[in-house]
N, C-alpha and C positions, 0 to 999 in steps of 0.2 A: 467338478469331476476331474479325475486324474487323467492327465494327458499322456498318451503312450506314443513315444517317438522312436522310430526305427531308422537306422542308417545302414543301408545295404551296400555291398561292394565286394570286390575280390580281395582287397587289402593284401596286395601281393608285392611287397610286404606292407604292413601298417607302418606309418611314419608319423612324425610330429605334426605334419599338416593335417592329417586325419584327426588327431587328437585336438588340435586347435579348433577345427570345425565342430566336433562333437561337444567340446566344453563350451564354446560360444553359444550354440543352440541350447544346451542344457541351462546355461545361466539366463539367457534371454526368455526362455519359455518356462523356466522353473520346473523342469521335467527331467526324469531319467531318460538317457539316450541309450538305446540298445543297438550294438553293432552286430550286423548279421553277415558273416562271411558266406559268399556264394559257393556252391558246390561245383556247378558246371554251367556257367553263364552261356546260353546259346548264342548270344550276339557278340561274344568276344572270343579272342584266341585262347588257346589252352593256357592255364596258369603256370607259373614257374616254380611254385612250391605247392605241395599237395594240400588238400583241404584241412587235414588234421594239423599240419604245420602252421598254416595261416591262422587257424583258430587258436592254436597255442600261443602264437605271437600276439594275438589280440588279448588273450588272457593276461599275458605279461604286461602289455601296454596299459591296460586299464586297472591293474592291481593297485589298490589304494586310492583310486580316483573316485571321488564322490560323484554319484549320479551317472556313472558309466558302467555298462555291463555288456556281456557277450551273449548272443542268442544263436544257438547252433541248429535251429530247426531246418534250415535249408540243406545242411550236411546230411540229415537223416532221411531225405527224400530221394527216391530213386528217379532216374531220368533227368531231363533238363530242368534247370532252376528258373522258373518264371515268377516274377514279382506278384502277378495276380494270384497265383496259387498260394504264395506266402501270405498275402493279405487275406485271402479267404480263410486260411488256417487261423490267423490272428483274430479275425472277426468272429469265428466260431468259438474261439477260446475266451475272448473278452466280452462278447455280447453285442447286441445291436446298438447300444447307446454310448459305448465307450469311444471317446475321441481318439482316433488313430492318425498319426502323421508319418508319412513315408518321405524320407529325405533323399534327394538326388542332386547331382551337380548340374549346373546350367548347361554343360556340354551334353549330358545325358538328356536333359529336357528337350534339346533340339532334335534328339533321336527318338523321342518318346513314341512317335507314331509308328515306329518299326517294332515296338514291343508287342508281345502276344496279348491280345484282348485289352489293349491299353486304355480304351475308354472306360472299361470296367473299374480301373483303378480308383476313379473318383466316386464310384458308388460304395467303395469299401473303405476309403481313407481320404484324408487331405494329402495334398502333395506340396512339399516344401522344397523349393529349388534353392540351392546354395551356390552363390556366385564365387568363382575363384577369387582369392584375395587380389585386390588391385584391379579387377575387371568390373565393368559396369554392364548390367543387363536390365532391360525394361520391356514394356509391352511392344513398343515399336521394333525393337531388336528381334524379339521372338516372332513377330508378324512377318518381318522380312526374311527371316531364316527358316522358319517352320510354320507356314500359314495354317496347316491342319491342327497343329498343337495350339497355336494362338486362338483358334476358333473355340477350342475346348476350355482354355484357361481364362480367357478374357472375362466371361460373365462370373467366374468363380473367384476373381482376384480379391484378396483382402489382406489385412495386416497379419503378420505371423502371430502376434500376441493374442489374436482373437480366435485362433484355430481350436482352442479348447472349448468353445461355446457350442459346438455341434459335433456329431460323430464323424462326418465325412463330407466330401463334396467341394471343399475349398481348395484354393491355390494361393500360395504366398511365396514371396521372394525374400531371401535372407542375404544381405550384403555386409552386415556389420562384422567383418572379419579382419584380423591383423594381416598385414602383408607378409606372406611366407613363401619360400622358394620351392618347398618340397613337392615332388610328384613321384609316384612309384616307378614310372618309366625311367626318369632320370636317376633315381636312386639305384635301380638295377644296373643301369649303364655304368654308373660310377663304381659300383662294386665289381662288376665284371672287368672293368678297365684298371682296377687297382688304384683308383683315385680316392681321396678322402671322402668318407661318407658317414662316419660314426655319429656326427652331430645331428644328422637328419632323422635318426631313429631313437626311441627311448632306449636307455642303457641296457635294460633287460632283454629287449628285442635284438639289439646289436650283438649281445653276448650269445643269444640263441642262434643267430645266423652264423656266427663264427664256429660255435660248437658243432653245428650240423653241416657246415660247409655249403650253405645255400647261396644261390645267385652268383656262383663263380668265386666266392670267398673261400680261401683255403681253410679247411677245418683245422681247429687247434688241438682239441683232445676229446676224449670220449664224452658224449653228451649226457647230461643228467637232467637237463631242463625239459 
């Protein structure tokens, strides 16, 4: 069966670290990874670029990349953007038997119990937690940091490469990532401070940021992207 992998986030802005994660999971699971920009995440502060700009930057970032695509469904929904609603939409579209994987970072994993109807996520999809490059995460670490989450994922733990064997209900940890420095927070700080930042973003994304004067970067000329 085809494995459907979704990578949600604000992508504010998308950077090379995001692409490294997406391509690593794509290659390991032999699947297309679809990146979903969030419209209005209720558990985070307001975004720095609007939804259309963040989605356009994702388009530019994945252009020509095999097995990467952008899914805008969360941008078309009114009200707060809850993952459980997105997964219900995907399940209705793909059917009961399609294996669906929802990717989150291990930092988000520790906050999973604060998400709306979070236990329902496992009835709709598998959850794949991606560790930050250079960081180590295991069951003991989750148990100490988020016992309610650990209670849910402990009986569901499996190898990531087996997630395609069933439609939902599993949990896996993905740590096979190259060590990279990028984060959206630090990238925004560098841009606002006038420090070097270009190498952290795909060239087309960096050009878009300059043309539109985003994140405190001085606009260059009229935008056509």
